[in-house]
DSSP file (Angstrom, degrees, kcal/mol; ACC not computed):
  #  RESIDUE AA STRUCTURE BP1 BP2  ACC     N-H-->O    O-->H-N    N-H-->O    O-->H-N    TCO  KAPPA ALPHA  PHI   PSI    X-CA   Y-CA   Z-CA
    1    1 A X    >         0   0    0      0, 0.0     3,-1.5     0, 0.0     4,-0.1   0.000 360.0 360.0 360.0 -25.3   55.2  123.0  119.3
    2    2 A X  G >   +     0   0    0      1,-0.3     3,-1.6     2,-0.2    20,-0.0   0.788 360.0  65.8 -64.4 -27.7   57.1  120.0  120.6
    3    3 A X  G 3  S+     0   0    0      1,-0.3    -1,-0.3    18,-0.0    18,-0.0   0.669  89.7  67.4 -68.5 -15.0   55.9  118.0  117.6
    4    4 A X  G <  S+     0   0    0     -3,-1.5    40,-3.3    39,-0.1     2,-0.5   0.467  89.0  77.7 -83.3  -2.2   58.0  120.3  115.4
    5    5 A X  B <   -a   44   0A   0     -3,-1.6     2,-0.6    38,-0.2    40,-0.2  -0.942  60.7-165.2-115.1 124.4   61.3  119.0  116.8
    6    6 A X        +     0   0    0     38,-3.2     2,-0.3    -2,-0.5    -3,-0.0  -0.938  22.7 161.0-105.4 118.8   62.8  115.7  115.8
    7    7 A X        -     0   0    0     -2,-0.6     3,-0.1     4,-0.1    39,-0.1  -0.898  44.7 -89.7-131.4 161.4   65.6  114.5  118.1
    8    8 A X    >   -     0   0    0     -2,-0.3     3,-2.1     1,-0.2    -1,-0.0  -0.316  66.3 -75.5 -63.2 155.5   67.3  111.2  118.8
    9    9 A X  T 3  S+     0   0    0      1,-0.3    -1,-0.2     3,-0.0     3,-0.1  -0.306 120.3  11.8 -56.9 131.2   65.6  109.1  121.6
   10   10 A X  T 3  S+     0   0    0      1,-0.3     2,-0.5    -3,-0.1    -1,-0.3   0.242  94.3 125.1  86.7 -13.3   66.4  110.6  125.0
   11   11 A X    <   -     0   0    0     -3,-2.1     2,-0.3     1,-0.0    -1,-0.3  -0.687  52.4-144.6 -83.6 125.9   67.8  113.8  123.6
   12   12 A X        -     0   0    0     -2,-0.5     2,-0.1    -3,-0.1    -4,-0.1  -0.688  18.5-114.9 -89.7 140.8   66.1  116.9  125.1
   13   13 A X        -     0   0    0     -2,-0.3    -1,-0.1     1,-0.1     2,-0.1  -0.428  30.0-118.0 -72.3 149.2   65.7  119.9  122.9
   14   14 A X     >  -     0   0    0     -2,-0.1     4,-2.0    33,-0.1     5,-0.1  -0.292  27.4-104.5 -78.3 169.9   67.5  123.1  123.8
   15   15 A X  H  > S+     0   0    0      1,-0.2     4,-2.0     2,-0.2     5,-0.1   0.884 122.1  52.2 -62.9 -39.6   65.7  126.3  124.7
   16   16 A X  H  > S+     0   0    0      2,-0.2     4,-2.4     1,-0.2    -1,-0.2   0.904 107.8  51.2 -64.6 -41.7   66.5  127.8  121.3
   17   17 A X  H  > S+     0   0    0      1,-0.2     4,-2.5    30,-0.2    -1,-0.2   0.889 108.7  52.0 -62.3 -39.0   65.1  124.8  119.5
   18   18 A X  H  X S+     0   0    0     -4,-2.0     4,-2.3     2,-0.2    -1,-0.2   0.907 109.5  49.7 -62.7 -41.4   61.9  125.1  121.5
   19   19 A X  H  X S+     0   0    0     -4,-2.0     4,-2.3     2,-0.2    -2,-0.2   0.912 111.7  47.5 -64.0 -43.2   61.7  128.8  120.5
   20   20 A X  H  X S+     0   0    0     -4,-2.4     4,-2.4     2,-0.2    -2,-0.2   0.914 112.2  49.8 -65.2 -42.2   62.1  128.0  116.8
   21   21 A X  H  X S+     0   0    0     -4,-2.5     4,-2.3     1,-0.2    -1,-0.2   0.895 110.7  50.1 -63.2 -39.6   59.6  125.2  117.0
   22   22 A X  H  X S+     0   0    0     -4,-2.3     4,-2.6     2,-0.2    -1,-0.2   0.898 109.6  51.1 -65.4 -39.6   57.1  127.6  118.7
   23   23 A X  H  X S+     0   0    0     -4,-2.3     4,-2.2     2,-0.2    -2,-0.2   0.908 110.4  48.9 -63.9 -41.7   57.7  130.2  116.0
   24   24 A X  H  X S+     0   0    0     -4,-2.4     4,-2.0     2,-0.2    -2,-0.2   0.909 112.0  49.1 -62.4 -41.7   57.0  127.6  113.3
   25   25 A X  H  X S+     0   0    0     -4,-2.3     4,-1.9     2,-0.2    -2,-0.2   0.900 109.2  52.4 -64.9 -40.4   53.8  126.6  115.1
   26   26 A X  H  X S+     0   0    0     -4,-2.6     4,-1.0     1,-0.2    -1,-0.2   0.900 109.4  49.2 -61.6 -41.3   52.7  130.2  115.4
   27   27 A X  H  < S+     0   0    0     -4,-2.2     3,-0.4     1,-0.2    -1,-0.2   0.895 109.8  53.4 -63.3 -38.9   53.2  130.7  111.7
   28   28 A X  H  < S+     0   0    0     -4,-2.0    -2,-0.2     1,-0.2    -1,-0.2   0.861 113.6  40.3 -65.1 -37.3   51.2  127.5  111.0
   29   29 A X  H  < S+     0   0    0     -4,-1.9     2,-0.5    -5,-0.1    -1,-0.2   0.507  86.2 109.1 -94.2  -3.9   48.2  128.6  113.1
   30   30 A X    ><  -     0   0    0     -4,-1.0     3,-1.1    -3,-0.4     6,-0.2  -0.612  60.7-150.9 -72.3 121.8   48.2  132.3  112.0
   31   31 A X  T 3  S+     0   0    0     -2,-0.5    -1,-0.2     1,-0.2     5,-0.1   0.805  92.6  52.1 -65.5 -28.4   45.1  132.7  109.7
   32   32 A X  T 3  S+     0   0    0      4,-0.0     2,-0.3    -3,-0.0    -1,-0.2   0.521  82.2 112.8 -86.9  -4.4   46.7  135.4  107.6
   33   33 A X    X   -     0   0    0     -3,-1.1     3,-0.6    -6,-0.2     4,-0.2  -0.511  53.1-158.7 -74.2 131.0   49.9  133.5  106.8
   34   34 A X  T 3  S+     0   0    0     -2,-0.3    -1,-0.1     1,-0.2     3,-0.1   0.555  91.4  48.4 -84.7  -7.5   50.2  132.6  103.2
   35   35 A X  T 3> S+     0   0    0     -8,-0.1     4,-2.2     1,-0.1     3,-0.3   0.236  75.1 108.9-112.2  12.9   52.7  129.7  103.9
   36   36 A X  H <> S+     0   0    0     -3,-0.6     4,-1.0     1,-0.2    -1,-0.1   0.838  77.0  53.1 -64.0 -33.1   50.8  128.0  106.7
   37   37 A X  H  4 S+     0   0    0      1,-0.2     4,-0.4     2,-0.2    -1,-0.2   0.882 112.5  45.1 -67.5 -37.4   49.9  125.0  104.6
   38   38 A X  H >4 S+     0   0    0     -3,-0.3     3,-0.9     1,-0.2     4,-0.3   0.838 108.1  56.5 -74.7 -32.9   53.5  124.4  103.7
   39   39 A X  H >< S+     0   0    0     -4,-2.2     3,-1.3     1,-0.2    -1,-0.2   0.756  90.8  74.7 -70.4 -23.5   54.8  125.0  107.3
   40   40 A X  T 3< S+     0   0    0     -4,-1.0    -1,-0.2     1,-0.3    -2,-0.2   0.843  98.5  45.3 -57.4 -34.9   52.5  122.2  108.5
   41   41 A X  T <  S+     0   0    0     -3,-0.9     2,-0.3    -4,-0.4    -1,-0.3   0.515  95.9  98.0 -87.5  -5.6   54.9  119.5  107.0
   42   42 A X    <   +     0   0    0     -3,-1.3     2,-0.3    -4,-0.3    25,-0.0  -0.656  41.6 165.4 -93.6 138.1   58.1  121.1  108.3
   43   43 A X        -     0   0    0     -2,-0.3    20,-0.5    20,-0.1     2,-0.3  -0.908  24.5-130.6-136.9 168.2   60.0  120.1  111.4
   44   44 A X  E     -aB   5  62A   0    -40,-3.3   -38,-3.2    -2,-0.3    18,-0.3  -0.836  11.4-162.5-120.2 157.5   63.5  120.8  112.7
   45   45 A X  E    S-     0   0A   0     16,-3.0     2,-0.3     1,-0.4    17,-0.2   0.544  74.3 -19.8-109.8 -14.5   66.3  118.7  114.0
   46   46 A X  E     - B   0  61A   0     15,-1.3    15,-3.2   -29,-0.1    -1,-0.4  -0.977  49.0-146.7-178.4 167.7   68.3  121.5  115.7
   47   47 A X  E     - B   0  60A   0     -2,-0.3     2,-0.3    13,-0.2    13,-0.2  -0.983  11.5-170.6-150.9 141.2   69.1  125.1  116.0
   48   48 A X  E     - B   0  59A   0     11,-2.6    11,-3.2    -2,-0.3     2,-0.5  -0.950  14.3-141.8-130.5 151.7   72.3  127.1  116.8
   49   49 A X  E     - B   0  58A   0     -2,-0.3     2,-0.4     9,-0.2     9,-0.2  -0.966  18.0-171.9-115.9 129.3   72.9  130.7  117.6
   50   50 A X  E     - B   0  57A   0      7,-3.5     7,-3.5    -2,-0.5     2,-0.6  -0.920  17.0-137.7-117.3 144.0   76.0  132.4  116.3
   51   51 A X  E     - B   0  56A   0     -2,-0.4     5,-0.2     5,-0.2     2,-0.2  -0.894  24.5-179.2-100.8 125.6   77.3  135.9  117.1
   52   52 A X        -     0   0    0      3,-2.5     5,-0.0    -2,-0.6     0, 0.0  -0.545  45.1 -92.6-108.5-179.0   78.6  137.9  114.2
   53   53 A X  S    S+     0   0    0     -2,-0.2     3,-0.1     1,-0.2    -1,-0.0   0.895 122.6  28.0 -61.9 -40.1   80.1  141.4  114.3
   54   54 A X  S    S-     0   0    0      1,-0.2     2,-0.3    -3,-0.0    -1,-0.2   0.791 128.5 -16.5 -97.3 -29.2   76.8  143.2  113.7
   55   55 A X        -     0   0    0     -5,-0.0    -3,-2.5     2,-0.0     2,-0.3  -0.971  69.5 -82.3-163.4 173.9   74.1  140.8  115.1
   56   56 A X  E     -B   51   0A   0     -2,-0.3     2,-0.4    -5,-0.2    -5,-0.2  -0.689  38.6-154.6 -88.9 144.2   73.2  137.3  116.3
   57   57 A X  E     -B   50   0A   0     -7,-3.5    -7,-3.5    -2,-0.3     2,-0.5  -0.957   4.6-149.5-122.2 136.5   72.3  134.7  113.7
   58   58 A X  E     -B   49   0A   0     -2,-0.4     2,-0.6    -9,-0.2    -9,-0.2  -0.932   9.1-159.8-106.8 123.3   70.1  131.6  114.2
   59   59 A X  E     -B   48   0A   0    -11,-3.2   -11,-2.6    -2,-0.5     2,-0.5  -0.906   8.4-160.5-102.7 123.1   71.0  128.5  112.1
   60   60 A X  E     -B   47   0A   0     -2,-0.6     2,-0.5   -13,-0.2   -13,-0.2  -0.892   4.5-149.0-108.6 131.7   68.1  126.1  111.8
   61   61 A X  E     -B   46   0A   0    -15,-3.2   -16,-3.0    -2,-0.5   -15,-1.3  -0.863  13.7-169.0-102.0 129.1   68.7  122.4  110.8
   62   62 A X  E     -B   44   0A   0     -2,-0.5   -18,-0.2   -18,-0.3     5,-0.1  -0.876  27.7-106.8-113.8 147.6   66.0  120.6  108.9
   63   63 A X    >   -     0   0    0    -20,-0.5     3,-1.2    -2,-0.3     4,-0.5  -0.394  32.1-116.2 -67.5 153.5   65.8  116.9  108.1
   64   64 A X  G >  S+     0   0    0      1,-0.3     3,-1.3     2,-0.2     4,-0.5   0.858 110.3  63.3 -60.0 -37.1   66.5  116.0  104.5
   65   65 A X  G 3  S+     0   0    0      1,-0.3    -1,-0.3     2,-0.1     4,-0.2   0.713 108.2  40.9 -66.9 -19.4   63.0  114.6  103.9
   66   66 A X  G X> S+     0   0    0     -3,-1.2     4,-2.1     1,-0.1     3,-0.5   0.408  86.7  97.0-103.6   1.4   61.4  118.0  104.5
   67   67 A X  H <> S+     0   0    0     -3,-1.3     4,-2.9    -4,-0.5     5,-0.2   0.843  77.5  59.6 -60.5 -34.4   64.1  120.0  102.6
   68   68 A X  H 3> S+     0   0    0     -4,-0.5     4,-1.3     1,-0.2    -1,-0.2   0.901 108.7  44.1 -61.1 -41.1   61.9  120.1   99.4
   69   69 A X  H <> S+     0   0    0     -3,-0.5     4,-1.3     2,-0.2    -2,-0.2   0.900 113.9  50.4 -68.3 -41.8   59.2  121.9  101.3
   70   70 A X  H  X S+     0   0    0     -4,-2.1     4,-0.6     1,-0.2     3,-0.4   0.921 108.5  51.6 -63.9 -44.5   61.6  124.3  103.0
   71   71 A X  H >< S+     0   0    0     -4,-2.9     3,-0.6     1,-0.2     4,-0.3   0.859 105.3  56.9 -61.6 -35.7   63.3  125.2   99.8
   72   72 A X  H 3< S+     0   0    0     -4,-1.3    -1,-0.2     1,-0.2    -2,-0.2   0.862 122.3  24.5 -64.5 -36.7   59.9  126.0   98.2
   73   73 A X  H 3X S+     0   0    0     -4,-1.3     4,-2.9    -3,-0.4     5,-0.3   0.178  85.8 123.0-113.8  15.9   59.1  128.6  100.9
   74   74 A X  H <X S+     0   0    0     -3,-0.6     4,-2.6    -4,-0.6     5,-0.2   0.868  73.7  46.3 -50.4 -51.6   62.6  129.5  102.1
   75   75 A X  H  > S+     0   0    0     -4,-0.3     4,-1.9     1,-0.2    -1,-0.2   0.921 117.1  42.6 -61.3 -45.9   62.4  133.3  101.4
   76   76 A X  H  > S+     0   0    0      2,-0.2     4,-2.3     1,-0.2    -1,-0.2   0.878 113.5  53.1 -68.9 -36.8   59.0  133.8  103.0
   77   77 A X  H  X S+     0   0    0     -4,-2.9     4,-2.6     2,-0.2     5,-0.2   0.912 108.2  50.3 -64.5 -42.5   59.9  131.5  106.0
   78   78 A X  H  X S+     0   0    0     -4,-2.6     4,-2.5    -5,-0.3    -1,-0.2   0.922 110.6  49.9 -61.2 -44.3   63.1  133.5  106.7
   79   79 A X  H  X S+     0   0    0     -4,-1.9     4,-1.9    -5,-0.2    -2,-0.2   0.921 111.9  47.8 -61.3 -43.4   61.1  136.8  106.7
   80   80 A X  H  X S+     0   0    0     -4,-2.3     4,-1.8     1,-0.2    -2,-0.2   0.916 113.3  47.2 -64.0 -43.0   58.5  135.3  109.1
   81   81 A X  H  X S+     0   0    0     -4,-2.6     4,-2.2     1,-0.2    -1,-0.2   0.862 108.7  55.1 -68.4 -34.7   61.2  133.9  111.4
   82   82 A X  H  X S+     0   0    0     -4,-2.5     4,-1.3    -5,-0.2    -1,-0.2   0.901 106.9  51.0 -62.7 -39.7   63.1  137.3  111.4
   83   83 A X  H  < S+     0   0    0     -4,-1.9     3,-0.2     1,-0.2    -2,-0.2   0.908 111.9  47.5 -61.9 -41.2   59.9  139.0  112.5
   84   84 A X  H  < S+     0   0    0     -4,-1.8    -2,-0.2     1,-0.2    -1,-0.2   0.861 118.7  38.4 -69.3 -36.1   59.5  136.6  115.4
   85   85 A X  H  <        0   0    0     -4,-2.2    -1,-0.2     1,-0.2    -2,-0.2   0.497 360.0 360.0 -98.1  -3.8   63.1  136.8  116.6
   86   86 A X     <        0   0    0     -4,-1.3    -1,-0.2    -3,-0.2    -2,-0.1   0.484 360.0 360.0 -90.5 360.0   63.8  140.5  116.1
């Protein structure tokens, strides 16, 4: 799951970033997932958690070079990540 996080040299990933990377890796290795081939190319650069009035929100940052892949599967990826974090 650590390979799914791109950080500057020496920067350690936060606990939330580790969780998001693990969730992406889980989606990638799930045999029944229809987006597993697309998730293989995706990595993250960061993740933040925000508190809103009704619930907590996780904002995931992707590098620009993988944005084309993310945009293609965005809706399905959000649903899968919501299942993992709810």
